[in-house]
C-alpha positions in Angstrom: -22.3 -53.6 -236.3 -22.2 -50.0 -235.0 -22.5 -51.3 -231.4 -20.9 -54.3 -231.3 -17.7 -53.8 -233.4 -16.2 -51.0 -230.7 -16.5 -53.5 -228.0 -14.1 -56.0 -229.8 -15.6 -59.2 -228.7 -14.6 -62.7 -228.9 -18.0 -64.0 -228.3 -20.8 -61.9 -229.4 -22.7 -62.7 -226.2 -20.5 -60.9 -224.0 -22.5 -57.9 -225.4 -25.6 -59.2 -223.6 -23.8 -59.3 -220.2 -22.4 -55.8 -220.8 -26.0 -54.5 -222.0 -28.1 -56.3 -219.1 -25.4 -56.5 -216.5 -26.2 -60.4 -216.3 -23.8 -63.5 -216.5 -27.3 -65.3 -216.9 -28.3 -63.5 -219.9 -25.0 -64.4 -221.6 -24.9 -67.9 -220.6 -28.2 -68.3 -221.9 -27.4 -67.0 -225.2 -24.6 -69.2 -225.6 -26.2 -72.4 -224.9 -28.9 -71.1 -227.2 -26.3 -70.5 -229.9 -24.3 -73.7 -229.0 -27.4 -75.8 -229.8 -28.2 -74.1 -232.9 -24.9 -74.2 -234.5 -24.2 -77.9 -233.6 -27.4 -79.2 -235.3 -27.2 -76.8 -238.0 -23.3 -78.0 -238.6 -24.5 -81.7 -238.6 -27.4 -81.0 -241.1 -24.6 -79.2 -243.5 -22.2 -82.1 -242.7 -25.0 -84.6 -243.9 -26.0 -82.7 -247.1 -23.0 -83.5 -249.2 -23.2 -87.2 -248.2 -26.3 -87.1 -250.4 -24.1 -86.2 -253.5 -21.3 -88.4 -253.0 -23.7 -91.5 -252.5 -25.5 -90.6 -255.9 -22.2 -90.2 -258.1 -19.6 -91.7 -256.5 -21.2 -94.7 -254.8 -19.7 -93.8 -251.4 -21.7 -94.8 -248.4 -23.1 -91.9 -246.5 -21.3 -93.0 -243.2 -17.8 -92.7 -244.9 -18.5 -89.3 -246.4 -19.8 -87.7 -243.0 -16.8 -89.4 -240.8 -14.1 -88.4 -243.7 -15.3 -84.7 -244.3 -16.0 -84.2 -240.5 -12.4 -85.5 -239.6 -10.8 -83.4 -242.2 -12.5 -80.2 -241.2 -11.9 -80.8 -237.4 -8.4 -81.4 -237.8 -7.6 -78.1 -239.8 -9.7 -76.0 -237.9 -8.5 -77.1 -234.5 -4.9 -76.8 -235.8 -5.0 -73.4 -238.0 -7.6 -71.5 -235.8 -9.5 -68.5 -237.1 -6.7 -67.7 -239.7 -6.7 -71.1 -241.2 -10.8 -70.7 -241.5 -10.6 -67.3 -243.3 -8.1 -68.3 -245.8 -9.5 -71.6 -246.7 -12.7 -70.0 -247.0 -11.5 -67.8 -249.7 -9.9 -70.7 -251.8 -13.2 -72.9 -251.2 -15.5 -69.8 -252.3 -13.8 -69.7 -255.8 -13.9 -73.5 -256.1 -17.5 -73.2 -255.4 -18.4 -70.4 -258.0 -16.4 -72.6 -260.7 -18.5 -75.5 -259.8 -21.8 -73.7 -259.8 -21.1 -71.7 -263.1 -20.2 -74.8 -264.8 -23.6 -76.5 -264.0 -25.4 -73.2 -264.8 -23.8 -73.0 -268.3 -24.5 -76.6 -269.2 -28.1 -76.3 -267.9 -29.0 -73.3 -270.1 -27.3 -75.0 -273.2 -29.1 -78.2 -272.8 -32.6 -76.4 -272.2 -32.1 -74.3 -275.4 -30.8 -70.9 -274.0 -31.2 -68.7 -271.1 -34.6 -67.5 -272.3 -35.9 -70.6 -273.3 -34.8 -72.1 -269.5 -36.9 -69.2 -267.8 -39.8 -69.3 -270.0 -40.0 -73.2 -269.8 -39.6 -72.5 -265.7 -42.4 -69.8 -265.8 -44.9 -72.0 -267.9 -44.7 -74.7 -265.4 -45.4 -72.5 -262.3 -41.8 -72.4 -261.0 -41.1 -68.8 -261.2 -43.7 -67.2 -258.9 -41.6 -64.2 -258.0 -44.5 -62.4 -255.8 -47.3 -64.1 -254.1 -49.0 -61.5 -252.0 -51.3 -63.9 -250.2 -51.5 -63.0 -246.5 -51.7 -66.5 -245.1 -49.2 -67.6 -242.3 -50.2 -71.2 -243.2 -49.1 -71.1 -246.7 -45.7 -72.7 -247.0 -44.0 -69.9 -249.4 -45.3 -66.3 -250.2 -43.7 -63.2 -250.4 -44.9 -61.6 -247.2 -43.6 -64.8 -245.3 -40.3 -64.7 -246.9 -40.0 -60.7 -246.2 -40.8 -61.4 -242.4 -39.4 -64.7 -241.6 -36.2 -64.9 -243.8 -35.6 -61.0 -243.6 -35.3 -61.4 -239.6 -33.2 -64.3 -240.2 -30.7 -62.3 -242.6 -30.5 -59.3 -240.4 -29.5 -61.5 -237.2 -27.0 -63.3 -239.4 -25.2 -60.3 -240.7 -25.1 -58.3 -237.7 -25.3 -60.4 -234.6 -24.2 -64.4 -235.6 -20.9 -65.4 -233.6 -19.0 -66.4 -236.9 -19.8 -62.9 -238.4 -19.0 -60.9 -235.2 -15.9 -63.0 -234.6 -14.5 -61.8 -238.1 -15.5 -58.4 -238.3 -14.4 -57.4 -235.0 -11.1 -58.9 -235.6 -10.5 -56.1 -238.4 -8.6 -53.0 -237.7 -11.1 -50.3 -238.4 -14.7 -49.9 -238.5 -14.3 -49.0 -241.9 -12.6 -52.2 -242.8 -15.7 -54.1 -241.0 -18.2 -52.3 -242.9 -16.4 -53.1 -246.3 -15.9 -56.7 -245.4 -19.5 -57.2 -244.5 -20.8 -55.1 -247.6 -18.9 -57.2 -249.9 -20.1 -60.3 -248.1 -23.5 -59.0 -248.8 -23.0 -58.3 -252.4 -21.3 -61.7 -253.0 -24.1 -63.3 -251.0 -26.7 -61.9 -253.5 -24.2 -63.1 -256.3 -24.4 -66.6 -255.0 -28.0 -66.4 -254.5 -28.4 -65.6 -258.2 -26.4 -68.3 -259.2 -28.4 -70.7 -257.0 -31.6 -69.4 -258.8 -30.1 -70.0 -262.2 -29.1 -73.6 -261.3 -32.6 -74.3 -260.3 -34.1 -72.9 -263.0 -31.4 -74.4 -265.8 -31.9 -77.9 -263.9 -35.6 -77.7 -264.0 -35.9 -76.5 -267.8 -33.4 -79.6 -268.5 -36.1 -82.0 -267.0 -39.0 -80.1 -267.2 -40.7 -82.8 -269.3 -39.1 -85.9 -268.3 -39.0 -85.7 -264.3 -36.2 -88.0 -262.9 -38.2 -88.5 -259.4 -41.3 -89.5 -261.4 -39.1 -91.9 -263.4 -37.8 -93.4 -260.1 -34.1 -92.5 -261.1 -33.8 -90.6 -257.7 -36.1 -90.7 -254.7 -35.3 -86.9 -253.2 -35.4 -83.6 -254.8 -32.0 -83.1 -253.0 -30.4 -85.7 -255.4 -31.4 -83.5 -258.6 -28.1 -81.7 -258.7 -25.5 -84.6 -258.7 -27.9 -86.6 -261.1 -27.9 -83.7 -263.3 -23.9 -83.6 -263.2 -23.6 -87.4 -263.8 -26.2 -87.3 -266.7 -24.9 -83.9 -268.6 -21.2 -83.4 -267.3 -19.5 -86.6 -266.2 -18.5 -87.3 -270.0 -16.2 -84.4 -269.9 -12.5 -85.0 -268.1 -12.2 -83.6 -264.8 -15.6 -82.6 -264.2 -16.2 -85.4 -261.4 -13.3 -84.2 -260.0 -14.6 -80.4 -260.0 -17.8 -81.4 -258.7 -16.1 -83.7 -255.8 -14.1 -80.6 -254.9 -17.0 -78.2 -255.0 -18.8 -80.3 -252.7 -16.0 -80.7 -250.2 -15.3 -76.9 -250.3 -19.0 -76.0 -249.5 -19.2 -78.3 -246.4 -15.7 -77.6 -245.1 -16.4 -73.8 -245.1 -19.5 -74.1 -243.3 -17.9 -77.0 -240.6 -14.6 -74.9 -240.2 -16.5 -71.7 -239.4 -18.9 -73.4 -237.2 -16.4 -75.3 -235.0 -14.1 -72.4 -234.8 -16.9 -70.2 -233.4 -18.3 -72.9 -231.0 -15.0 -73.2 -229.3 -14.5 -69.5 -228.9 -17.7 -69.2 -227.3 -17.4 -72.2 -224.9 -14.0 -70.9 -223.9 -14.9 -67.2 -223.8 -18.4 -67.7 -222.0 -18.1 -70.7 -219.8 -14.6 -72.2 -219.3 -12.8 -68.8 -219.0 -14.6 -68.1 -215.7 -13.6 -71.2 -214.0 -10.4 -70.7 -211.6 -8.7 -73.9 -212.9 -8.9 -72.8 -216.7 -8.3 -68.9 -215.7 -5.0 -69.6 -214.5 -3.6 -71.8 -217.3 -0.9 -70.6 -219.6 -1.5 -69.1 -223.0 -0.3 -72.0 -224.6 -2.6 -74.2 -222.2 -5.6 -72.2 -223.1 -4.8 -72.6 -227.0 -4.8 -76.4 -226.4 -8.0 -76.6 -224.6 -9.5 -74.4 -227.4 -8.3 -77.1 -230.0 -9.7 -79.6 -228.0 -13.1 -78.1 -227.8 -13.0 -77.9 -231.7 -12.5 -81.9 -231.8 -15.0 -82.5 -229.4 -17.6 -80.3 -231.3 -16.6 -81.9 -234.7 -17.2 -85.5 -233.4 -20.9 -84.1 -231.8 -21.6 -82.7 -235.0 -20.7 -86.0 -236.9 -23.1 -87.9 -234.4 -26.0 -85.2 -235.4 -25.4 -85.9 -239.1 -26.5 -89.3 -238.9 -29.6 -88.1 -237.6 -30.3 -85.2 -240.1 -31.1 -87.6 -242.7 -34.3 -88.8 -241.1 -35.6 -85.0 -240.8 -36.6 -84.5 -244.4 -35.6 -81.5 -246.9 -32.4 -79.9 -246.2 -33.5 -76.7 -247.0 -36.6 -76.9 -244.7 -34.5 -78.3 -241.8 -31.9 -75.7 -242.2 -34.6 -72.8 -242.3 -36.4 -74.6 -239.4 -33.3 -74.8 -237.1 -32.3 -71.3 -237.8 -35.8 -70.2 -236.8 -36.2 -72.3 -233.6 -33.0 -71.1 -232.1 -32.2 -67.8 -234.0 -35.4 -66.2 -233.5 -34.7 -66.1 -229.6 -31.3 -64.9 -230.2 -32.1 -62.2 -232.7 -34.8 -61.1 -229.9 -32.2 -60.8 -227.3 -30.1 -58.5 -229.5 -33.0 -56.5 -230.7 -34.1 -55.6 -227.0 -30.4 -54.8 -226.1 -29.7 -52.8 -229.0 -32.7 -51.2 -229.7 -35.3 -50.8 -226.4 -33.9 -49.4 -223.5 -36.5 -50.3 -221.0 -35.6 -53.8 -221.2 -33.6 -55.1 -218.4 -31.8 -58.5 -217.5 -35.2 -60.3 -216.1 -37.1 -59.2 -219.1 -34.3 -60.2 -221.4 -34.0 -64.0 -219.8 -37.7 -64.4 -219.9 -38.3 -63.3 -223.2 -35.5 -65.5 -224.6 -36.9 -68.2 -223.0 -40.5 -67.7 -224.3 -39.2 -67.1 -228.0 -37.0 -70.5 -227.7 -40.1 -72.5 -226.3 -42.5 -71.3 -228.7 -40.5 -72.0 -231.8 -39.3 -75.4 -230.3 -43.1 -76.2 -229.7 -43.9 -75.5 -233.3 -40.8 -77.4 -234.7 -41.5 -80.4 -232.4 -45.3 -80.7 -233.5 -44.9 -80.0 -237.0 -42.3 -82.8 -237.3 -44.7 -85.2 -235.0 -47.3 -84.5 -237.2 -45.4 -85.2 -240.3 -47.2 -82.3 -242.4 -47.3 -82.9 -246.0 -47.3 -79.9 -248.4 -48.8 -79.5 -252.0 -46.0 -80.8 -254.6 -45.9 -79.1 -257.8 -46.8 -81.6 -260.5 -44.1 -82.8 -262.8 -44.2 -84.0 -266.2 -43.2 -87.2 -268.2 -44.4 -86.1 -271.7 -41.2 -86.1 -273.5 -39.6 -89.4 -271.6 -38.0 -91.8 -273.9 -39.6 -95.1 -274.6 -39.0 -98.2 -272.2 -39.8 -96.0 -269.2 -41.2 -98.0 -266.0 -44.6 -96.3 -265.8 -45.7 -98.3 -262.8 -43.5 -96.2 -260.7 -44.6 -93.1 -262.4 -48.4 -93.5 -261.6 -47.8 -94.4 -257.9 -45.7 -91.4 -257.4 -48.0 -89.0 -259.3 -51.0 -90.2 -257.1 -49.0 -89.1 -254.1 -48.0 -85.8 -255.2 -51.1 -83.8 -253.6 -52.0 -85.4 -250.5 -52.3 -82.4 -248.3 -54.5 -82.9 -244.8 -56.6 -80.2 -243.4 -56.0 -79.9 -240.0 -58.6 -78.0 -237.2 -57.7 -75.8 -234.3 -55.5 -75.9 -232.2 -53.6 -78.5 -234.5 -53.7 -75.9 -237.4 -51.4 -73.7 -235.6 -48.5 -76.2 -236.1 -49.0 -75.8 -239.7 -47.8 -72.3 -239.9 -44.9 -72.0 -242.6 -41.5 -72.7 -241.2 -40.2 -69.8 -243.0 -41.9 -67.7 -240.4 -40.2 -69.2 -237.2 -37.6 -66.8 -237.0 -40.1 -64.0 -236.9 -42.3 -65.8 -234.4 -39.3 -66.3 -232.2 -37.9 -62.7 -232.1 -41.6 -61.5 -231.8 -42.3 -63.5 -228.9 -39.1 -62.9 -227.5 -39.3 -59.1 -227.8 -43.0 -58.8 -226.6 -42.4 -60.8 -223.5 -39.2 -59.2 -222.8 -41.0 -55.6 -222.9 -43.8 -56.9 -220.7 -41.9 -58.6 -218.0 -39.4 -55.6 -217.9 -42.3 -53.3 -217.3 -43.5 -55.2 -214.5 -40.0 -55.8 -212.9 -38.8 -52.1 -213.2 -41.9 -51.3 -210.9 -40.9 -53.5 -208.0 -37.1 -52.6 -208.5 -35.7 -50.7 -205.5 -32.7 -49.2 -207.7 -33.2 -48.8 -211.4 -30.6 -50.0 -214.0 -27.6 -47.8 -214.6 -27.7 -46.0 -218.0 -26.7 -48.5 -220.9 -25.8 -45.6 -223.3 -22.8 -47.1 -224.8 -24.7 -50.4 -225.7 -27.6 -48.9 -227.5 -27.9 -47.9 -231.3 -27.1 -44.1 -232.2 -30.5 -43.8 -233.6 -32.1 -44.9 -230.3 -29.9 -42.8 -228.0 -31.2 -39.6 -230.4 -34.7 -40.7 -230.5 -35.0 -41.5 -226.6 -32.8 -38.6 -225.8 -30.7 -40.8 -223.6 -27.3 -39.4 -222.1 -24.5 -41.1 -220.9 -24.1 -42.0 -216.9 -21.5 -40.5 -215.3 -18.5 -42.6 -214.9 -17.6 -42.8 -211.1 -14.9 -45.1 -211.5 -11.4 -43.7 -210.2 -8.0 -45.3 -210.7 -5.4 -44.6 -208.0 -1.6 -45.4 -208.6 0.5 -45.9 -205.6 4.1 -46.9 -206.3 4.1 -48.6 -202.9 0.9 -50.5 -203.3 0.3 -50.8 -207.1 -2.6 -49.9 -209.2 -5.9 -49.7 -207.3 -9.7 -49.5 -208.4 -12.3 -47.8 -206.9 -15.8 -47.4 -207.5 -17.3 -44.4 -206.1 -15.2 -41.5 -204.9 -11.4 -41.8 -204.1 -10.5 -39.2 -201.7 -7.5 -38.8 -199.2 -6.1 -42.3 -200.0 -9.6 -43.9 -199.2 -12.3 -45.5 -201.3 -15.8 -45.2 -200.5 -16.9 -48.3 -202.1 -14.5 -51.1 -203.5 -11.1 -51.0 -203.0 -9.0 -53.8 -204.7 -5.8 -54.8 -206.8 -5.5 -54.5 -210.4 -6.4 -58.1 -211.3 -9.8 -57.2 -212.1 -11.2 -60.6 -212.5 -10.6 -61.3 -208.9 -13.1 -58.6 -207.7 -16.8 -59.2 -207.9 -17.4 -56.5 -210.1 -20.0 -56.5 -213.2 -18.6 -56.8 -216.7 -20.3 -53.5 -217.5 -18.2 -51.9 -214.8 -15.1 -53.4 -215.9 -15.7 -52.1 -219.3 -16.1 -48.6 -218.0 -13.2 -48.8 -216.0 -11.0 -49.7 -218.8 -12.2 -46.7 -220.8 -11.2 -44.4 -218.0 
């Protein structure tokens, strides 16, 4: 935030062009972001269809199309302002719905202490597991490395967040907004944990999956709501609005960000779009939001074939976000990296995690499932289904090298992607810097203040001068302006018509 806020960016990936003085780096990052957000939004759009089908009997395709069209319309018409204000309203609806579920769950389980004790006794509260094993699906170190990198990149460089905090009037306001965002995010995580514990404690001795009442763990929340809360007037409507709020919040933010990035990083560079009026540009942006809305609806139909919603979400974040995070780490914290290293590093990080993702899906790697229990189920249960499912709860295959590498925990994908990107970027930059006839200009204003202090980096002298001549208008001169003559480039005030790098343009503006 310290670096990005002062640039007041519409697209977060403008920073990469300024820092590396390369349109290629910016476009590459924008393409990766577009793929990531489109797929993630498709997954988010599919998720509520599971719940709506479970307790309303609504076919998945109707849920996907209905929610997709609704979110697309108000995002394309209202823009960022509509997204922010609807997010506020939707947040409170989500909180009310989750508090209702947690309260009922704890009451049904016999209290908070009883619920946590029951979850602990059944192995569901293993808070710390310090095994050093990248192939173990969940352990503490994997979460710190993988999810930690994902969270840092999400808060600092993710386009929806950059777009929001850059729109605030002062840096202090931006810090305050992100601090409150983090606080409420942690409160939401606590609510999510309590939701899981309370629902598990309710069904700890009568697992609905083993009973055959539901087929997937993703269906457990709507199942609980129907069984425990549907008899209360208004509860079904509350749960429905909670589901809609959650998905619409994600969908609107994603569509707005995708439209902004596509316009700013691609279309605005094309002469036809560049010369459009402000109204026409706004219409094009609305059309982009609509097109992305239909694209995410199409991907939502594919998301159901990919497995657990949580796993798919983290996998997509890792497969694309690791490379993006690596690019910003190189730009903000590693001054020796230049444009070739950044480009090759991003591609290497993306390819490494994409290969892991593809192979893990192709191998259909099974994982150990914690056992359920049916010891307290009512009479009349169909035990044939119970036995069949119980026999399939531990069917883990051991893989030999090199296939074993594809069984690495998907939680580590963000860490792997960013590590590969940074390592390759540094190595390539060290090699290319040796062959460059002219070393890159100082990137002082694009580095973190701590890095400037550690490496004693001084700002490069600004050589740009601006000449104002009433007869000829404003002229931009790169170099020395003496006696009415420019030693390098002499053009009119329309900067975009001059073949000048974005970094140079920013320096001229500051002068």
